[in-house]
C-alpha positions as CSV (number, residue, x, y, z in Angstrom):
1,M,6.4,16.2,3.0
2,Y,6.7,20.1,2.3
3,K,8.6,21.5,5.4
4,V,6.6,24.1,7.7
5,L,8.3,27.1,9.6
6,L,5.9,28.8,12.3
7,V,6.7,31.9,14.1
8,D,4.6,33.3,16.7
9,D,5.2,35.9,19.7
10,E,2.6,34.1,21.5
11,L,3.9,30.7,23.0
12,L,1.0,29.3,23.8
13,D,-0.4,30.4,20.3
14,L,3.2,28.7,18.8
15,E,2.6,25.3,20.6
16,G,-0.7,24.9,20.0
17,L,-0.9,25.3,16.3
18,Q,2.2,23.0,15.8
19,R,0.8,20.7,18.1
20,F,-3.1,20.4,17.1
21,M,-3.0,20.2,13.5
22,N,-2.8,17.0,11.3
23,W,0.5,18.1,9.8
24,E,1.9,15.0,8.0
25,A,-1.8,14.2,7.1
26,L,-1.5,17.5,5.4
27,G,1.4,16.0,3.2
28,M,4.0,18.6,5.8
29,E,6.0,18.6,9.0
30,V,7.0,21.3,11.2
31,H,10.5,21.9,10.3
32,A,10.7,24.8,13.2
33,A,9.1,26.8,14.9
34,A,10.3,30.7,16.0
35,S,8.9,33.2,18.6
36,S,10.2,36.5,17.2
37,G,11.3,37.6,13.1
38,F,14.9,37.8,13.6
39,E,15.0,34.5,15.0
40,A,12.6,33.2,11.5
41,L,15.2,34.5,9.3
42,E,18.0,32.7,10.8
43,M,16.5,29.2,10.4
44,L,15.5,30.4,6.8
45,R,18.8,30.8,6.3
46,S,20.4,26.9,7.2
47,G,17.5,25.0,5.9
48,T,15.1,24.7,3.1
49,V,11.7,25.4,4.4
50,D,8.8,25.5,2.1
51,I,5.9,27.6,4.2
52,I,5.8,29.9,6.2
53,V,3.3,30.6,9.0
54,T,3.5,33.5,10.5
55,D,1.2,35.7,13.1
56,I,1.6,39.7,11.7
57,R,1.8,41.9,15.1
58,M,4.9,41.1,16.2
59,P,7.7,43.7,17.5
60,I,10.0,45.1,16.3
61,M,9.4,42.8,13.1
62,S,6.8,42.2,12.4
63,G,5.1,39.7,10.3
64,M,5.2,41.7,7.2
65,E,8.4,42.7,7.4
66,L,9.2,39.0,7.8
67,A,7.7,38.1,4.6
68,R,9.3,40.5,2.5
69,R,12.5,39.4,3.7
70,A,11.4,35.8,3.6
71,L,10.3,36.5,-0.5
72,E,13.9,37.4,-1.4
73,L,15.6,35.3,0.2
74,N,13.6,32.0,-1.5
75,P,11.0,33.8,-3.9
76,K,9.4,30.2,-3.8
77,L,8.3,29.9,-0.7
78,K,4.4,30.1,0.1
79,I,3.3,32.8,3.3
80,V,-0.3,32.8,5.4
81,F,-0.9,35.1,8.0
82,V,-2.6,34.7,10.8
83,S,-3.8,37.8,13.1
84,G,-6.5,39.3,15.3
85,Y,-9.8,40.7,13.6
86,E,-8.6,44.6,14.3
87,D,-5.5,44.0,12.5
88,F,-7.5,42.9,9.3
89,Q,-6.4,45.7,7.1
90,Y,-3.3,44.2,6.7
91,A,-4.9,42.2,4.2
92,K,-4.8,44.4,1.2
93,Q,-1.0,44.5,2.0
94,A,-1.0,40.7,2.6
95,I,-2.8,40.2,-0.9
96,S,-0.4,42.6,-2.4
97,M,2.9,40.9,-1.1
98,S,0.9,38.0,-3.3
99,A,0.2,35.5,-0.2
100,S,-1.3,31.7,-0.4
101,G,-3.5,32.4,2.6
102,Y,-4.6,34.4,5.6
103,V,-6.5,32.7,8.5
104,L,-8.2,34.9,11.5
105,K,-7.3,34.3,15.3
106,P,-8.5,33.2,17.5
107,V,-7.3,30.2,15.1
108,D,-10.1,27.5,13.3
109,D,-8.5,24.4,12.6
110,E,-10.4,23.7,10.3
111,D,-10.2,27.2,8.4
112,M,-6.4,26.6,8.4
113,R,-6.5,23.3,7.8
114,R,-8.6,24.6,4.3
115,T,-6.2,27.4,3.9
116,L,-3.1,24.8,4.4
117,E,-4.4,22.4,1.6
118,E,-4.7,24.9,-1.3
119,V,-1.4,25.7,-0.2
120,R,-0.1,22.5,-0.7
121,E,-1.9,21.8,-3.3
122,S,-0.7,24.6,-5.4
123,L,3.3,23.2,-4.2
124,D,2.2,20.2,-5.8
125,R,1.7,21.9,-9.3
126,E,5.0,23.7,-8.7
127,R,6.4,20.2,-8.0
128,A,5.1,18.8,-10.7
129,H,6.1,21.2,-13.3
130,S,9.4,21.2,-12.3
131,H,9.7,16.9,-12.4
132,L,8.3,17.4,-16.1
133,E,11.0,19.7,-16.8
134,L,13.2,17.6,-15.3
135,Y,12.4,14.5,-16.7
136,F,12.6,16.5,-20.5
137,S,16.4,17.4,-19.9
138,E,17.4,13.6,-17.9
139,S,15.5,10.9,-18.5
140,E,13.8,11.4,-22.5
141,P,13.9,7.5,-22.9
142,L,12.1,7.1,-19.6
143,L,9.8,9.7,-21.4
144,R,9.1,7.9,-24.2
145,R,8.5,4.8,-22.5
146,E,6.3,6.4,-20.0
147,L,4.1,8.3,-23.2
148,F,3.5,5.2,-24.9
149,I,2.4,3.0,-21.6
150,Q,0.0,5.8,-21.4
151,L,-1.1,5.6,-24.9
152,L,-2.1,1.9,-24.6
153,D,-3.8,2.3,-21.3
154,G,-5.4,5.1,-22.7
155,L,-4.4,8.8,-21.8
156,P,-6.2,11.0,-19.9
157,D,-5.5,13.6,-22.2
158,E,-5.0,13.3,-25.9
159,E,-3.6,16.9,-26.9
160,K,-1.3,17.1,-23.5
161,V,0.4,13.2,-25.0
162,L,0.6,14.9,-28.8
163,S,2.6,18.1,-27.8
164,L,5.3,16.0,-25.1
165,L,4.9,13.2,-28.7
166,R,6.4,15.8,-30.6
167,R,8.0,17.6,-28.1
168,I,10.8,14.5,-28.3
169,G,10.9,14.1,-32.3
170,M,8.1,11.2,-32.1
171,P,5.0,13.1,-34.7
172,W,2.6,10.3,-35.8
173,H,1.4,11.5,-38.9
174,T,-1.4,9.7,-39.6
175,T,-3.9,8.3,-36.6
176,H,-5.0,5.5,-38.3
177,L,-2.8,2.8,-36.2
178,Y,-3.2,-0.3,-34.6
179,T,-1.1,-1.8,-32.3
180,A,0.6,-5.8,-31.6
181,L,1.9,-7.1,-28.1
182,L,4.8,-9.9,-28.7
183,E,5.1,-12.4,-25.8
184,P,8.1,-15.4,-25.7
185,D,6.1,-18.6,-24.7
186,D,6.7,-20.7,-21.5
187,L,9.1,-18.4,-20.2
188,S,8.6,-19.7,-16.2
189,W,10.0,-23.4,-17.8
190,K,12.3,-22.7,-21.2
191,L,14.5,-20.2,-18.7
192,K,14.6,-22.5,-15.2
193,G,17.9,-23.9,-16.1
194,F,19.5,-21.2,-17.2
195,G,22.2,-18.8,-15.0
196,D,21.4,-15.3,-14.0
197,E,23.8,-14.5,-16.8
198,A,22.8,-16.6,-18.9
199,K,18.9,-15.2,-19.0
200,A,20.2,-11.7,-18.9
201,E,22.2,-12.9,-22.8
202,I,19.2,-14.4,-23.9
203,E,17.1,-11.0,-23.3
204,K,19.3,-9.1,-24.3
205,K,19.8,-10.8,-27.9
206,L,15.4,-10.7,-27.9
207,E,15.8,-6.3,-27.2
208,T,18.3,-6.4,-29.4
209,A,16.5,-8.2,-32.7
210,V,13.2,-6.5,-32.0
211,E,14.9,-2.8,-32.2
212,H,16.3,-3.7,-34.9
213,F,13.7,-5.0,-36.8
214,C,11.4,-2.4,-35.6
215,A,14.2,0.0,-37.0
216,E,14.2,-1.1,-40.5
217,E,10.7,-1.6,-40.4
218,R,10.6,1.9,-39.4
219,I,7.7,1.0,-36.3
220,Q,7.4,2.2,-33.2
221,A,8.5,-0.4,-30.3
222,C,8.1,0.2,-26.2
223,R,9.7,-2.4,-23.9
224,L,6.3,-3.6,-21.7
225,D,8.8,-5.5,-19.1
226,R,12.3,-8.2,-19.2
227,F,10.0,-10.0,-22.5
228,H,7.2,-7.7,-23.2
229,F,7.2,-5.1,-26.5
230,A,4.2,-3.8,-28.2
231,L,4.5,-2.5,-30.7
232,I,2.6,1.1,-32.4
233,L,2.1,0.0,-36.6
234,E,0.4,2.5,-39.2
235,E,-2.8,1.2,-40.7
236,S,-1.1,0.4,-44.2
237,Y,1.3,-1.7,-42.8
238,D,0.7,-5.8,-43.5
239,S,1.3,-7.4,-40.3
240,G,1.6,-10.6,-42.0
241,R,5.4,-8.7,-41.6
242,L,5.5,-9.5,-38.5
243,Y,6.3,-12.9,-38.9
244,G,9.4,-12.1,-39.7
245,L,9.7,-10.7,-36.3
246,I,8.6,-13.7,-34.6
247,R,11.5,-15.9,-36.9
248,R,14.4,-13.4,-36.2
249,A,13.5,-12.6,-32.4
250,V,14.0,-16.2,-30.9
251,C,17.4,-16.4,-33.4
252,G,19.9,-17.8,-30.9
253,T,17.9,-18.8,-27.7
254,P,15.5,-21.3,-26.5
255,L,12.1,-19.2,-27.1
256,T,9.3,-19.2,-29.3
257,V,7.1,-16.1,-29.2
258,T,3.8,-15.4,-30.2
259,I,2.2,-12.0,-31.1
260,G,-1.0,-10.6,-30.8
261,V,-2.5,-8.3,-33.5
262,G,-4.9,-5.3,-32.4
263,P,-7.6,-3.3,-35.1
264,P,-7.0,0.3,-36.4
265,V,-8.0,2.7,-34.7
266,T,-9.0,6.5,-35.6
267,R,-8.3,8.4,-32.7
268,L,-4.8,8.1,-31.0
269,K,-6.7,8.0,-27.1
270,E,-8.9,4.6,-28.9
271,L,-5.3,2.6,-29.4
272,H,-6.2,1.7,-25.7
273,L,-8.6,-0.4,-27.5
274,S,-6.5,-1.7,-29.6
275,F,-4.2,-2.9,-27.4
276,R,-6.6,-4.9,-25.7
277,R,-7.9,-6.2,-28.5
278,A,-3.8,-8.1,-28.9
279,R,-3.8,-8.8,-25.6
280,E,-7.0,-11.0,-26.3
281,A,-6.2,-12.2,-29.4
282,L,-2.7,-13.2,-27.6
283,E,-4.8,-14.6,-24.7
284,L,-5.9,-17.3,-27.3
285,K,-2.9,-19.3,-27.6
286,L,-4.6,-21.2,-25.0
287,F,-6.8,-23.0,-27.7
288,L,-4.6,-21.9,-31.0
289,G,-1.1,-22.9,-30.7
290,K,2.1,-20.6,-29.6
291,G,4.8,-19.1,-32.5
292,K,2.4,-17.5,-34.3
293,L,0.4,-14.2,-35.0
294,I,-2.7,-14.3,-34.1
295,L,-4.7,-11.9,-35.4
296,H,-8.4,-9.9,-33.1
297,T,-9.8,-11.7,-36.1
298,D,-8.9,-15.3,-35.0
299,A,-11.5,-15.7,-32.1
300,K,-14.7,-17.2,-33.2
301,G,-17.4,-17.0,-30.5
302,P,-17.2,-19.1,-27.0
303,I,-13.1,-19.6,-27.0
304,S,-12.7,-15.7,-27.2
305,A,-15.3,-15.4,-24.0
306,E,-13.3,-18.1,-22.5
307,A,-9.9,-17.0,-23.2
308,R,-11.5,-13.4,-21.9
309,D,-13.3,-15.1,-18.4
310,L,-9.8,-17.4,-18.3
311,D,-7.4,-14.1,-17.7
312,G,-10.2,-12.4,-15.7
313,I,-10.3,-15.0,-13.3
314,L,-7.2,-15.5,-13.0
315,Q,-6.0,-11.8,-12.3
316,S,-8.8,-11.6,-9.5
317,L,-7.0,-14.8,-8.0
318,F,-3.7,-13.8,-8.2
319,A,-4.6,-10.5,-6.6
320,A,-6.6,-12.1,-3.8
321,M,-3.8,-14.9,-2.9
322,S,-1.5,-11.8,-2.6
323,S,-3.8,-10.4,-0.2
324,Y,-4.7,-13.1,1.3
325,R,-7.7,-12.9,0.8
326,L,-8.5,-16.7,1.3
327,V,-12.7,-16.3,0.9
328,D,-12.2,-14.4,-2.4
329,V,-9.2,-17.6,-3.5
330,D,-11.9,-20.1,-3.1
331,D,-14.9,-17.7,-4.8
332,C,-12.2,-17.5,-7.8
333,N,-11.1,-20.9,-7.4
334,E,-14.9,-21.7,-8.0
335,E,-15.3,-19.9,-10.9
336,L,-11.9,-21.8,-12.7
337,F,-14.6,-25.0,-12.7
338,V,-17.4,-23.5,-14.1
339,L,-15.3,-23.5,-17.5
340,V,-13.9,-26.4,-16.3
341,G,-17.4,-27.9,-16.1
342,N,-17.6,-26.7,-20.1
343,M,-14.7,-28.8,-21.3
344,E,-15.4,-32.1,-23.2
345,N,-12.5,-34.9,-22.4
346,K,-9.7,-35.3,-19.3
347,L,-7.0,-34.5,-21.6
348,E,-8.6,-30.4,-22.6
349,I,-8.7,-30.1,-18.4
350,Y,-5.2,-31.7,-17.8
351,Q,-4.1,-28.4,-20.2
352,L,-6.4,-26.1,-18.9
353,F,-4.8,-26.8,-15.5
354,L,-0.8,-26.8,-16.7
355,H,-1.9,-23.2,-18.1
356,I,-3.2,-22.1,-14.9
357,V,0.3,-22.9,-13.2
358,S,2.5,-21.9,-15.8
359,K,0.4,-18.5,-15.8
360,L,0.9,-18.5,-11.4
361,D,4.4,-19.5,-11.9
362,A,5.1,-16.6,-14.3
363,Y,3.0,-13.9,-12.5
364,L,5.0,-15.4,-9.0
365,H,7.9,-14.3,-11.1
366,T,6.8,-10.8,-11.5
367,I,6.9,-10.4,-8.0
368,N,10.3,-12.5,-7.2
369,E,8.9,-16.1,-5.8
370,D,8.7,-19.6,-7.5
371,F,6.2,-21.3,-7.4
372,Y,7.6,-24.5,-7.4
373,A,10.0,-23.7,-4.5
374,L,7.5,-21.8,-2.6
375,L,5.2,-25.5,-2.7
376,R,8.5,-28.0,-2.9
377,L,7.7,-29.9,-5.3
378,D,9.2,-30.6,-8.9
379,R,7.6,-30.2,-12.7
380,K,7.0,-34.1,-13.0
381,H,4.6,-34.4,-9.7
382,L,2.5,-32.0,-12.1
383,S,1.2,-35.6,-13.7
384,I,-0.8,-36.0,-10.5
385,L,-3.6,-34.1,-12.2
386,Y,-4.2,-36.3,-14.7
387,H,-4.6,-39.0,-12.4
388,F,-7.5,-37.6,-10.1
389,E,-10.7,-39.3,-10.7
390,T,-13.5,-36.8,-10.2
391,I,-13.9,-32.3,-10.6
392,E,-14.0,-32.3,-6.8
393,D,-10.4,-33.5,-6.7
394,M,-8.8,-31.8,-9.0
395,K,-10.9,-28.1,-7.1
396,S,-9.2,-29.2,-3.2
397,W,-5.9,-29.7,-4.7
398,L,-6.1,-26.5,-6.8
399,R,-8.0,-24.5,-3.6
400,R,-5.1,-25.7,-1.0
401,R,-2.1,-25.3,-3.7
402,M,-3.8,-21.6,-3.4
403,F,-3.9,-21.1,0.0
404,E,-0.4,-22.5,1.3
405,L,1.1,-19.8,-1.5
406,S,-1.1,-17.5,0.3
407,E,0.1,-18.1,3.8
408,H,3.5,-18.6,2.3
409,L,3.6,-15.1,0.8
410,Q,1.4,-14.2,4.2
411,R,4.1,-14.6,6.1
412,K,7.5,-13.4,3.8
413,R,5.5,-10.0,3.6
414,Q,5.0,-9.8,7.3
415,G,9.2,-11.1,7.8
416,K,9.8,-8.0,4.6
417,K,8.2,-5.5,7.1
418,R,9.5,-6.4,10.1
419,K,13.3,-6.7,9.0
420,L,12.5,-3.9,7.1
421,V,11.1,-1.6,10.7
422,E,14.5,-2.7,12.4
423,E,16.6,-1.0,9.9
424,I,14.4,2.2,9.7
425,E,15.1,2.1,13.9
426,V,18.9,1.8,12.9
427,Y,19.2,4.3,10.3
428,I,17.1,6.8,13.0
429,E,19.9,5.9,15.9
430,E,23.1,6.9,12.9
431,H,21.3,10.0,12.4
432,L,20.3,11.4,15.5
433,E,22.6,14.1,15.3
434,H,20.5,15.2,12.1
435,N,17.1,16.8,11.6
436,V,15.9,13.1,11.2
437,M,12.8,13.1,8.6
438,L,10.5,10.3,7.0
439,R,11.5,12.0,4.2
440,D,15.3,11.7,3.9
441,A,14.8,7.9,5.1
442,A,12.3,7.1,2.6
443,N,14.4,8.3,-0.3
444,H,16.9,6.0,1.7
445,F,14.9,2.8,1.6
446,S,13.7,3.4,-1.4
447,F,9.9,4.2,-1.1
448,S,6.9,6.9,-0.9
449,P,7.2,8.9,2.4
450,N,3.4,8.2,3.1
451,H,4.5,4.2,2.1
452,L,7.0,4.0,4.9
453,G,5.7,5.9,7.1
454,Q,1.9,3.4,7.2
455,I,5.0,0.7,7.2
456,F,6.3,1.9,10.3
457,Y,2.8,2.9,12.0
458,E,1.7,0.1,11.6
459,E,4.4,-2.6,12.9
460,T,5.0,-0.6,16.1
461,G,2.4,1.5,16.8
462,V,3.6,4.7,16.8
463,Y,4.1,7.4,14.2
464,F,7.5,8.1,13.0
465,S,8.2,11.5,14.4
466,D,7.0,10.3,17.5
467,Y,9.7,7.9,17.7
468,V,12.3,10.5,16.5
469,S,11.3,13.2,19.1
470,L,11.5,9.9,21.9
471,R,14.5,8.5,20.6
472,R,16.2,12.0,20.5
473,L,15.0,12.7,23.9
474,E,16.3,9.4,25.7
475,R,20.1,9.7,24.1
476,V,20.2,13.3,25.0
477,K,19.0,11.7,28.7
478,E,21.8,9.7,28.6
479,L,24.1,12.6,27.5
480,L,22.9,14.6,30.4
481,G,24.5,11.9,32.7
482,D,27.9,13.2,32.1
483,P,28.7,15.8,33.9
484,K,31.3,17.7,31.1
485,L,28.8,18.3,28.6
486,K,26.6,21.0,28.7
487,V,22.7,20.8,28.6
488,Y,23.1,22.8,25.4
489,E,25.6,21.1,24.2
490,A,24.5,17.6,25.3
491,A,20.9,18.8,23.0
492,H,23.0,19.8,20.2
493,R,23.9,17.1,19.9
494,V,21.2,15.0,19.3
495,G,19.7,18.0,16.9
496,Y,17.8,20.2,19.1
497,K,18.7,23.7,17.8
498,N,16.5,25.5,19.5
499,L,17.3,25.3,22.7
500,S,14.0,26.3,24.6
501,H,12.1,24.2,22.1
502,F,13.9,21.7,23.5
503,S,14.1,21.7,27.2
504,K,9.7,22.2,26.3
505,Q,9.5,18.8,25.0
506,F,11.7,17.4,27.5
507,K,9.5,19.1,30.6
508,E,6.5,17.5,28.7
509,Y,7.8,13.7,28.4
510,Y,9.8,13.2,31.8
511,G,8.3,15.7,34.1
512,V,11.2,18.3,35.3
513,S,13.8,20.2,33.0
514,P,16.8,19.2,31.9
515,G,18.3,21.1,34.6
516,D,16.5,20.1,37.2
517,Y,16.7,16.5,36.0
518,R,20.6,16.8,35.8
519,R,21.0,18.2,39.6
520,H,18.6,15.1,40.6
521,L,21.3,12.9,39.1
């Protein structure tokens, strides 16, 4: 959230702008409000501000003078001037000072909103540029991975990505490239009996083997997650040599790995098409077997279509199950049985069900859940699938399991949200003496400000900033019961720096001034 300082000697105008503009929707928060240029400068010296919204005509120190001195303190500040039509001659001077906006009084909310949105977009661009430079200097490995993922997902700007690749010393001498995707087989059950330390050792062995092989073969590799690796190869590289990687990747581990290979492309921005075909080739291990190299050309007619259909249905099923969309879960279940109806014998259907369960278990592991633990099932109990006498029995069993998982995930998600909100409330209580900001709380709990604010509002029905204001007022009300504390001392203890602003808030909420409240105790 960008911090805004409001400055106006007209208190009604100042309060109106502060109260009736939807600052949170603009990605901003009012850091402070000042009724004079001198007070505003003091606030600027004591805290970080991104935007100043100031009246031009103020006594002693005008808004123009305030802007000039503020920019000396922080040249990156954005200034929005507010003034009446009769003072419009100041506009030329404001333009010469590179003002970010000029809004006429009486202030129209829509004009102010548009002006502030333009300011926010300007700040976003500057912040993105700053972050990119920092990213280069401190996080080149992360940048390298991010660029690879952009290439494999479909890069938005080919020239920009090429420039960044050259900058980190990775120019490609040819654009005739293809991709491959390495995936260990049956992770959900092969690593089931291993502890975290043993799993980490297997993971490290796999990573080291891939890195050494790719370094020797001069192949560019990108680790997509703990156990999946994407390779980018020049067209002249014989994909058959990847059998060496299949053998070496599993040395000293209980794993086998399968590699899917996509077709070559002639342009870098088409590389994601090759990667998509590599992923589709990998899915064919359901039909062609594991622990081997599967080329995109190995797909034969209906097998390829069936694998793609199955993967698409499963992805939709997992998404619906995770978001508690039970109608969509049922629809996906029906689609799966369209595939089942095309199979010729019971063994094929049994193998398909085991594949679905394996995929589901692998998906749940990506969100730190376990299929068997959630449903309190033992693996050997899956043999019940082979004893079902009708497809309808199988369909009903799978539907019930999907609904149960959706319910489990929904309850856990709601419980986690409530616990998080309770922790946020404790955090607010512990930091009331400071200026508690949504951004700071979001950083503390490793969330984006918008996401954390939405969770807090959904669980409490109160916006984060309103809750903080309420708790500060309630705390200061308690402190006023101590006759040894002066009113301003009580206010300062809960983070109020502006006594006038505090008095207004207190009176608005409790109907009496802080002094009158104390006198009636």
